[in-house]
VOTIGU-852463 format. One record per residue (C-alpha): y, z, x; residue in three letters. Coordinates in steps of 0.02 Angstrom, whole numbers. Last residue first. Layout:
! VOTIGU-852463
((Y; Z; X); "Ala"),
...
***
This chain:
! VOTIGU-852463
((-5201; -914; -1299); "Gln"),
((-5045; -995; -1371); "Tyr"),
((-5003; -931; -1545); "Lys"),
((-4949; -1108; -1598); "Ile"),
((-4770; -1051; -1637); "Ala"),
((-4760; -934; -1487); "Val"),
((-4812; -1071; -1366); "Ala"),
((-4690; -1192; -1448); "Leu"),
((-4547; -1068; -1423); "Leu"),
((-4593; -1052; -1239); "Met"),
((-4607; -1241; -1226); "Phe"),
((-4432; -1261; -1299); "Leu"),
((-4363; -1132; -1177); "Ser"),
((-4437; -1228; -1031); "Ala"),
((-4350; -1386; -1091); "Leu"),
((-4185; -1292; -1103); "Ala"),
((-4213; -1220; -928); "Phe"),
((-4247; -1394; -859); "Leu"),
((-4089; -1462; -941); "Cys"),
((-3986; -1317; -874); "Leu"),
((-4053; -1350; -699); "Gln"),
((-4011; -1534; -714); "Leu"),
((-3831; -1488; -752); "Lys"),
((-3823; -1362; -611); "Trp"),
((-3895; -1480; -481); "Met"),
((-3747; -1586; -425); "Phe"),
((-3620; -1449; -392); "Lys"),
((-3761; -1338; -331); "Phe"),
((-3812; -1470; -204); "Trp"),
((-3635; -1482; -138); "Val"),
((-3628; -1293; -121); "Thr"),
((-3798; -1296; -35); "Trp"),
((-3732; -1415; 97); "Asp"),
((-3820; -1583; 114); "Val"),
((-3870; -1645; 286); "Arg"),
((-4041; -1720; 238); "Val"),
((-4133; -1601; 356); "Val"),
((-4030; -1452; 297); "Gly"),
((-4052; -1484; 111); "Leu"),
((-4240; -1484; 134); "Cys"),
((-4236; -1323; 234); "Gly"),
((-4121; -1237; 109); "Ile"),
((-4242; -1285; -30); "Leu"),
((-4393; -1222; 67); "Ala"),
((-4308; -1058; 112); "Ala"),
((-4271; -1020; -70); "Ser"),
((-4137; -884; -71); "Thr"),
((-4002; -1013; -108); "Pro"),
((-4069; -1033; -287); "Ile"),
((-4064; -1210; -356); "Ile"),
((-4234; -1293; -371); "Cys"),
((-4327; -1128; -348); "Asn"),
((-4260; -1086; -522); "Thr"),
((-4393; -1199; -596); "Leu"),
((-4543; -1113; -517); "Gly"),
((-4521; -929; -555); "Asp"),
((-4453; -938; -732); "Gly"),
((-4580; -1069; -783); "Leu"),
((-4725; -979; -699); "Gln"),
((-4678; -807; -766); "Phe"),
((-4642; -860; -945); "Ala"),
((-4809; -952; -951); "Leu"),
((-4899; -798; -883); "Val"),
((-4823; -693; -1023); "Ala"),
((-4872; -826; -1150); "Ile"),
((-5052; -817; -1086); "Gln"),
((-5042; -629; -1107); "Arg"),
((-5033; -661; -1294); "Ser"),
((-4886; -597; -1394); "Leu"),
((-4891; -453; -1518); "Gly"),
((-4747; -364; -1434); "Leu"),
((-4854; -222; -1370); "Met"),
((-4980; -342; -1296); "Asp"),
((-4839; -442; -1215); "Ser"),
((-4785; -281; -1129); "Leu"),
((-4961; -266; -1059); "Pro"),
((-4936; -430; -965); "Ala"),
((-4752; -405; -923); "Ile"),
((-4771; -243; -825); "Leu"),
((-4921; -283; -713); "Pro"),
((-4855; -462; -710); "Met"),
((-4688; -420; -630); "Thr"),
((-4718; -365; -451); "Leu"),
((-4880; -456; -411); "Ala"),
((-4821; -614; -497); "Ala"),
((-4656; -607; -404); "Gln"),
((-4748; -592; -239); "Gly"),
((-4867; -735; -279); "Ser"),
((-4724; -849; -330); "Gly"),
((-4607; -797; -190); "Ser"),
((-4420; -813; -215); "Ala"),
((-4396; -626; -239); "Val"),
((-4211; -596; -276); "Phe"),
((-4166; -757; -367); "Phe"),
((-4339; -754; -444); "Asn"),
((-4289; -601; -544); "Phe"),
((-4161; -699; -644); "Val"),
((-4286; -832; -697); "Ser"),
((-4418; -700; -736); "Gln"),
((-4296; -606; -848); "Met"),
((-4241; -764; -939); "Val"),
((-4421; -816; -972); "Leu"),
((-4463; -642; -1038); "Met"),
((-4307; -655; -1148); "Leu"),
((-4380; -814; -1224); "Trp"),
((-4541; -723; -1269); "Ala"),
((-4442; -582; -1349); "Ser"),
((-4339; -708; -1445); "Leu"),
((-4494; -796; -1514); "Trp"),
((-4573; -630; -1563); "Ala"),
((-4421; -576; -1664); "Pro"),
((-4314; -440; -1585); "Phe"),
((-4322; -253; -1620); "Asp"),
((-4477; -240; -1513); "Gly"),
((-4380; -293; -1360); "Leu"),
((-4300; -121; -1338); "Ala"),
((-4456; -26; -1393); "Gln"),
((-4561; -132; -1277); "Gly"),
((-4446; -88; -1134); "Ser"),
((-4465; 94; -1188); "Tyr"),
((-4654; 85; -1180); "Phe"),
((-4660; -11; -1017); "Leu"),
((-4543; 111; -932); "Leu"),
((-4656; 253; -990); "Thr"),
((-4813; 161; -933); "Asn"),
((-4734; 127; -764); "Leu"),
((-4691; 312; -745); "Val"),
((-4876; 349; -751); "Ser"),
((-5005; 449; -849); "Pro"),
((-5177; 365; -840); "Ser"),
((-5239; 265; -990); "Glu"),
((-5123; 117; -959); "Pro"),
((-5185; 97; -780); "Asn"),
((-5041; 13; -690); "Asp"),
((-5012; 141; -554); "Gly"),
((-4906; 299; -548); "Gly"),
((-4735; 228; -513); "Leu"),
((-4770; 245; -327); "Ile"),
((-4928; 143; -357); "Leu"),
((-4826; 1; -435); "Val"),
((-4714; 4; -281); "Ile"),
((-4869; -10; -172); "Gly"),
((-4924; -162; -272); "Lys"),
((-4760; -245; -224); "Ala"),
((-4795; -200; -44); "Met"),
((-4967; -281; -48); "Gly"),
((-4909; -440; -136); "Val"),
((-4757; -450; -21); "Ile"),
((-4872; -443; 129); "Leu"),
((-4973; -591; 64); "Ala"),
((-4814; -691; 31); "Ala"),
((-4752; -652; 207); "Pro"),
((-4922; -706; 278); "Leu"),
((-4913; -876; 191); "Leu"),
((-4847; -973; 341); "Glu"),
((-4964; -874; 455); "Ala"),
((-5117; -930; 355); "Ala"),
((-5070; -1113; 375); "Gly"),
((-5030; -1089; 560); "Gln"),
((-5194; -999; 593); "Lys"),
((-5295; -1132; 503); "Phe"),
((-5205; -1273; 592); "Gly"),
((-5230; -1187; 760); "Asp"),
((-5416; -1171; 723); "Ala"),
((-5425; -1356; 681); "Ala"),
((-5332; -1396; 843); "Asp"),
((-5459; -1290; 938); "Asn"),
((-5599; -1392; 861); "Met"),
((-5514; -1550; 923); "Ser"),
((-5410; -1678; 827); "Phe"),
((-5425; -1843; 737); "Arg"),
((-5582; -1879; 838); "Lys"),
((-5677; -1936; 683); "Gly"),
((-5807; -1802; 719); "Ile"),
((-5666; -1675; 736); "Val"),
((-5580; -1734; 577); "Ala"),
((-5743; -1731; 478); "Ile"),
((-5782; -1555; 541); "Val"),
((-5605; -1497; 496); "Ala"),
((-5624; -1574; 322); "Ile"),
((-5785; -1476; 296); "Val"),
((-5704; -1314; 357); "Val"),
((-5551; -1334; 245); "Gly"),
((-5657; -1373; 92); "Ile"),
((-5764; -1220; 129); "Thr"),
((-5609; -1108; 141); "Phe"),
((-5548; -1176; -25); "Phe"),
((-5717; -1136; -102); "Gln"),
((-5719; -962; -24); "Ser"),
((-5550; -922; -102); "Ala"),
((-5616; -987; -269); "Ile"),
((-5774; -881; -257); "Glu"),
((-5685; -718; -215); "Pro"),
((-5543; -747; -343); "Ile"),
((-5654; -791; -491); "Tyr"),
((-5790; -916; -532); "Tyr"),
((-5838; -918; -715); "Glu"),
((-5984; -1039; -685); "Arg"),
((-5935; -1184; -798); "Gln"),
((-5745; -1179; -807); "Thr"),
((-5706; -1095; -642); "Val"),
((-5845; -1178; -543); "Gly"),
((-5813; -1350; -616); "Trp"),
((-5627; -1339; -577); "Ile"),
((-5667; -1285; -399); "Ile"),
((-5794; -1426; -375); "Trp"),
((-5667; -1554; -441); "Val"),
((-5542; -1488; -314); "Leu"),
((-5672; -1510; -177); "Gly"),
((-5700; -1690; -233); "Leu"),
((-5512; -1715; -212); "Phe"),
((-5516; -1649; -34); "Phe"),
((-5674; -1745; 12); "Val"),
((-5594; -1907; -48); "Thr"),
((-5433; -1866; 47); "Leu"),
((-5531; -1839; 208); "Ile"),
((-5635; -1998; 187); "Val"),
((-5481; -2104; 147); "Ser"),
((-5390; -2031; 298); "Asp"),
((-5538; -2079; 407); "Leu"),
((-5526; -2257; 342); "Gly"),
((-5353; -2269; 417); "Thr"),
((-5172; -2242; 367); "Tyr"),
((-5053; -2254; 515); "Asp"),
((-4911; -2324; 407); "Ser"),
((-4744; -2375; 478); "Thr"),
((-4571; -2321; 419); "Val"),
((-4422; -2414; 486); "Thr"),
((-4262; -2364; 400); "Ala"),
((-4144; -2377; 547); "Lys"),
((-4034; -2228; 584); "Gln"),
((-3864; -2191; 657); "Gln"),
((-3752; -2299; 548); "Gln"),
((-3845; -2255; 391); "Arg"),
((-3834; -2072; 441); "Leu"),
((-3645; -2079; 450); "Arg"),
((-3637; -2161; 281); "Gln"),
((-3753; -2031; 205); "Asp"),
((-3640; -1891; 270); "Thr"),
((-3490; -1964; 180); "Asp"),
((-3583; -2012; 20); "Phe"),
((-3666; -1844; -11); "Ser"),
((-3582; -1816; -180); "Leu"),
((-3638; -1991; -228); "Ser"),
((-3518; -2090; -336); "Arg"),
((-3461; -2185; -180); "Thr"),
((-3631; -2272; -176); "Pro"),
((-3587; -2375; -332); "Asp"),
((-3730; -2476; -407); "Ala"),
((-3858; -2387; -298); "Lys"),
((-3784; -2218; -343); "Val"),
((-3793; -2256; -529); "Lys"),
((-3972; -2319; -513); "Ser"),
((-4022; -2161; -420); "Ala"),
((-3952; -2048; -556); "Tyr"),
((-4047; -2136; -694); "Arg"),
((-4203; -2145; -587); "Met"),
((-4194; -1958; -550); "Thr"),
((-4165; -1908; -733); "Tyr"),
((-4307; -2019; -796); "Phe"),
((-4427; -1961; -661); "Ile"),
((-4385; -1779; -694); "Gly"),
((-4409; -1803; -882); "Phe"),
((-4577; -1886; -851); "Leu"),
((-4628; -1742; -737); "Thr"),
((-4572; -1610; -862); "Phe"),
((-4668; -1692; -1005); "Thr"),
((-4826; -1725; -904); "Gly"),
((-4830; -1548; -833); "Trp"),
((-4802; -1474; -1007); "Met"),
((-4936; -1582; -1085); "Trp"),
((-5064; -1527; -955); "Tyr"),
((-4997; -1348; -970); "Arg"),
((-5035; -1345; -1156); "Leu"),
((-5218; -1392; -1127); "Tyr"),
((-5239; -1279; -974); "Ala"),
((-5239; -1117; -1073); "Gly"),
((-5369; -1042; -956); "Ser"),
((-5365; -1093; -772); "Leu"),
((-5420; -918; -723); "Leu"),
((-5480; -809; -867); "Pro"),
((-5359; -671; -917); "Ile"),
((-5337; -510; -821); "Asp"),
((-5146; -516; -809); "Ala"),
((-5164; -496; -620); "Ile"),
((-5289; -639; -614); "Gly"),
((-5184; -746; -730); "Gln"),
((-5034; -719; -618); "Ala"),
((-5134; -760; -460); "Ile"),
((-5211; -918; -535); "Ala"),
((-5046; -979; -608); "Val"),
((-4941; -941; -453); "Asn"),
((-5021; -979; -285); "Phe"),
((-5185; -1059; -342); "Pro"),
((-5094; -1193; -444); "Asn"),
((-5216; -1238; -583); "Met"),
((-5124; -1284; -745); "Trp"),
((-4958; -1317; -660); "Ser"),
((-4790; -1320; -748); "Thr"),
((-4685; -1223; -622); "Ala"),
((-4768; -1293; -466); "Phe"),
((-4759; -1472; -532); "Gly"),
((-4574; -1452; -566); "Ile"),
((-4559; -1369; -397); "Gln"),
((-4644; -1513; -307); "Thr"),
((-4532; -1640; -395); "Ala"),
((-4376; -1543; -344); "Val"),
((-4435; -1546; -163); "Tyr"),
((-4481; -1729; -144); "Thr"),
((-4404; -1854; -266); "Val"),
((-4253; -1744; -302); "Leu"),
((-4224; -1705; -117); "Val"),
((-4223; -1891; -74); "Thr"),
((-4111; -1931; -222); "Thr"),
((-3985; -1806; -152); "Ile"),
((-3991; -1893; 17); "Ala"),
((-3937; -2059; -58); "Asp"),
((-4004; -2221; -132); "Tyr"),
((-3968; -2398; -73); "Gly"),
((-4145; -2445; -22); "Leu"),
((-4100; -2419; 162); "Ala"),
((-4037; -2244; 122); "Leu"),
((-4200; -2200; 36); "Met"),
((-4300; -2272; 181); "Leu"),
((-4206; -2168; 308); "Pro"),
((-4222; -2010; 200); "Leu"),
((-4409; -2026; 166); "Leu"),
((-4479; -1960; 329); "Ile"),
((-4358; -1815; 352); "Ile"),
((-4374; -1767; 169); "Cys"),
((-4562; -1780; 193); "Phe"),
((-4557; -1645; 326); "Ala"),
((-4457; -1528; 214); "Ile"),
((-4572; -1564; 66); "Ala"),
((-4710; -1468; 156); "Glu"),
((-4616; -1308; 111); "Glu"),
((-4663; -1334; -71); "Gly"),
((-4837; -1394; -115); "Met"),
((-4922; -1268; -229); "Gly"),
((-5096; -1339; -219); "Phe"),
((-5126; -1437; -379); "Val"),
((-4962; -1426; -473); "Ala"),
((-4846; -1445; -324); "Gly"),
((-4948; -1590; -256); "Gly"),
((-4948; -1670; -429); "Leu"),
((-4758; -1659; -433); "Ser"),
((-4754; -1738; -260); "Phe"),
((-4862; -1883; -318); "Leu"),
((-4771; -1907; -482); "Ser"),
((-4601; -1910; -396); "Phe"),
((-4661; -2033; -265); "Met"),
((-4740; -2149; -392); "Leu"),
((-4592; -2145; -512); "Pro"),
((-4466; -2169; -369); "Ile"),
((-4555; -2315; -286); "Phe"),
((-4610; -2412; -439); "Leu"),
((-4446; -2509; -457); "Phe"),
((-4457; -2553; -273); "Glu"),
((-4614; -2655; -293); "Ala"),
((-4634; -2738; -124); "Arg"),
((-4577; -2582; -32); "Lys"),
((-4701; -2489; -142); "Thr"),
((-4844; -2533; -25); "Lys"),
((-4763; -2455; 128); "Asp"),
((-4718; -2298; 32); "Ile"),
((-4899; -2281; -23); "Leu"),
((-4955; -2295; 156); "Ala"),
((-4829; -2161; 206); "Ile"),
((-4895; -2049; 67); "Ile"),
((-5074; -2070; 125); "Gly"),
((-5025; -2043; 305); "Asn"),
((-4946; -1875; 266); "His"),
((-5093; -1820; 158); "Ile"),
((-5214; -1872; 295); "Ala"),
((-5113; -1791; 435); "Gly"),
((-5263; -1689; 490); "Thr"),
((-5144; -1542; 512); "Lys"),
((-5108; -1538; 324); "Met"),
((-5293; -1511; 284); "Ile"),
((-5312; -1377; 418); "Ile"),
((-5158; -1283; 354); "Gly"),
((-5224; -1303; 178); "Phe"),
((-5377; -1203; 227); "Ala"),
((-5271; -1071; 312); "Gly"),
((-5163; -1050; 158); "Gly"),
((-5318; -1030; 50); "Thr"),
((-5389; -898; 166); "Leu"),
((-5225; -803; 180); "Leu"),
((-5182; -808; -6); "Ile"),
((-5357; -759; -64); "Phe"),
((-5368; -616; 61); "Ala"),
((-5203; -548; -4); "Ile"),
((-5260; -572; -185); "Val"),
((-5419; -474; -153); "Gly"),
((-5326; -333; -63); "Val"),
((-5194; -315; -198); "Ala"),
((-5233; -363; -324); "Ser"),
((-5393; -436; -392); "Gly"),
((-5582; -454; -382); "Trp"),
((-5594; -410; -198); "Lys"),
((-5542; -234; -244); "Ser"),
((-5387; -134; -285); "Gly"),
((-5276; -50; -158); "Ser"),
((-5280; -87; 28); "Val"),
((-5111; -176; 36); "Met"),
((-5024; -55; -83); "Gly"),
((-5084; 98; 10); "Glu"),
((-5020; 27; 174); "Phe"),
((-4849; -22; 108); "Ala"),
((-4823; 129; -7); "Tyr"),
((-4863; 265; 119); "Asn"),
((-4682; 299; 167); "Phe"),
((-4633; 366; -5); "Phe"),
((-4803; 445; -37); "Gly"),
((-4967; 400; -123); "Ile"),
((-5121; 498; -73); "Glu"),
((-5245; 443; 60); "Gly"),
((-5272; 618; 129); "Gly"),
((-5090; 648; 171); "Glu"),
((-4928; 599; 87); "Ala"),
((-4756; 568; 159); "Phe"),
((-4591; 586; 65); "Leu"),
((-4681; 658; -86); "Pro"),
((-4694; 563; -251); "Val"),
((-4624; 639; -410); "Gly"),
((-4652; 812; -482); "Asn"),
((-4723; 763; -652); "His"),
((-4747; 915; -762); "Gly"),
((-4906; 930; -865); "Asp"),
((-4912; 870; -1045); "Ser"),
((-4899; 687; -1001); "Ala"),
((-4794; 588; -1124); "Leu"),
((-4880; 498; -1266); "Gln"),
((-4902; 317; -1314); "Phe"),
((-5035; 282; -1447); "Ser"),
((-4930; 179; -1568); "Glu"),
((-4921; 27; -1453); "Pro"),
((-5112; 21; -1438); "Asp"),
((-5133; -73; -1277); "Leu"),
((-5260; -212; -1260); "Lys"),
((-5419; -189; -1159); "Gly"),
((-5422; -272; -992); "Lys"),
((-5508; -437; -960); "Thr"),
((-5602; -501; -807); "Lys"),
((-5658; -330; -749); "Ala"),
((-5760; -379; -599); "Ala"),
((-5938; -323; -558); "Gly"),
((-6021; -481; -619); "Thr"),
((-5922; -479; -782); "Thr"),
((-5863; -316; -862); "Glu"),
((-5759; -331; -1020); "Thr"),
((-5625; -198; -1035); "Ala"),
((-5629; -93; -1193); "Leu"),
((-5524; -135; -1344); "Glu"),
((-5388; -38; -1437); "Thr"),
((-5336; 53; -1279); "Leu"),
((-5244; 219; -1275); "Ser"),
((-5078; 237; -1189); "Phe"),
((-5002; 348; -1055); "Ser"),
((-4841; 432; -1003); "Gly"),
((-4754; 496; -848); "Ala"),
((-4580; 572; -859); "Pro"),
((-4435; 479; -781); "Val"),
((-4318; 566; -658); "Leu"),
((-4432; 613; -513); "Tyr"),
((-4543; 456; -513); "Ser"),
((-4386; 356; -550); "Ala"),
((-4314; 408; -383); "Leu"),
((-4470; 340; -296); "Ala"),
((-4459; 178; -396); "Ala"),
((-4276; 159; -349); "Leu"),
((-4321; 181; -166); "Ile"),
((-4462; 54; -186); "Met"),
((-4338; -69; -262); "Val"),
((-4234; -41; -106); "Phe"),
((-4383; -83; 3); "Phe"),
((-4425; -234; -105); "Leu"),
((-4250; -304; -80); "Ile"),
((-4265; -282; 107); "Val"),
((-4435; -367; 106); "Phe"),
((-4364; -513; 4); "Ala"),
((-4229; -539; 136); "Asp"),
((-4052; -495; 88); "Pro"),
((-3941; -641; 37); "Met"),
((-3816; -693; 169); "Ser"),
((-3633; -654; 194); "Ala"),
((-3544; -778; 306); "Pro"),
((-3523; -722; 486); "Lys"),
((-3347; -669; 528); "Lys"),
((-3265; -760; 672); "Thr"),
((-3191; -641; 798); "Pro"),
((-3001; -633; 797); "Glu"),
((-2915; -732; 933); "Thr"),
((-2786; -637; 1031); "Met"),
***
């Protein structure tokens, strides 16, 4: 009798992990006493939104005098209970921040990018660039890597890399490279850009919003960081690609590549038209408008979300007039783009619900979170500032294995890490830096990243083979990230 085949163990979904974290939070509400802090500075009010919170006074912590009975199983009257955490988390806050404002921001921005991607302008632009670089092969990898890295930095490109892996693989094989090079040039490049971005709306903007520091602030160091990481990625990829081209058998994906070479012909044609130029021009002008609004008019989450929505609508009108697609197609693109980011939006709300179960993130109101924050600060307070900052990077890198969502991880960790940096004498900008580096770079290797697994699947590379190749590069990226964390501490990065 044949024994049934056992399914391989898989990582729990992020929602499952969050549910168990919620259980731990509920238990903590019974076991850990609530505490509170005093603030050394008052919050600054700007157009109805608290853009900056006052800093914690580390010496002011005190436990609540009244007993803390923990959260009930189910609460009435809008109170916080064990089974109320999802709804209460999603509707908490205001349009100026988490959770409801961030959820709306994610969905509107995702919908806008869904319209832009559905026009095919970005796709056609890359194909046209590929066609031109055929005559200058030595420029192909640097241009592609830079372009995808810029996409990750500007609008959080990630899952889109799956489609481009399909497009680029035949050409890569025809040029003498391999499937691994294809993933490096596309997905890894997007995650390097994602991790080092100065304006990514899905990690930097959300983390800075939760940390209550000005959006797009501290861009000067991130410009240099993005350039350094991108140049390093280009160098590493070109070095590897040249070895594979000289001796294809050195590739870990050689066997599958050979089969694909026999099955496929590397014929990539460009459908780039004048309409694509118009759409891309409008898109980049829209990005300039957003940067101007943030830097000159202090635009925040409501305005930026509306700006992205406006860009999507204008591009949809251009595409309809240009007969690229119909109005219904534009609506479908918006719905699809929003739907793809719905899990991230739900994670933001549920993560906020966990914070509410712990008593909320108001330092002046007694909460379990404040107590955990205080004792975490006590533990890290014995270390030098540079080591504490580096340990923040390590913690965020490890945590991303379980919640591979930039916005979700920001919502879950920044309420703790941002005030913790106050207690350690580090700027909140350094806390955001630790988050974005820890979150983005580990996406290049963790098996819980759906985008990575998708890219590896379409190029026929097993994750175990990818890990065997990637671990050295991952260590290099982590070392480079560590150096930037130490630099940020040394220059008192604000």
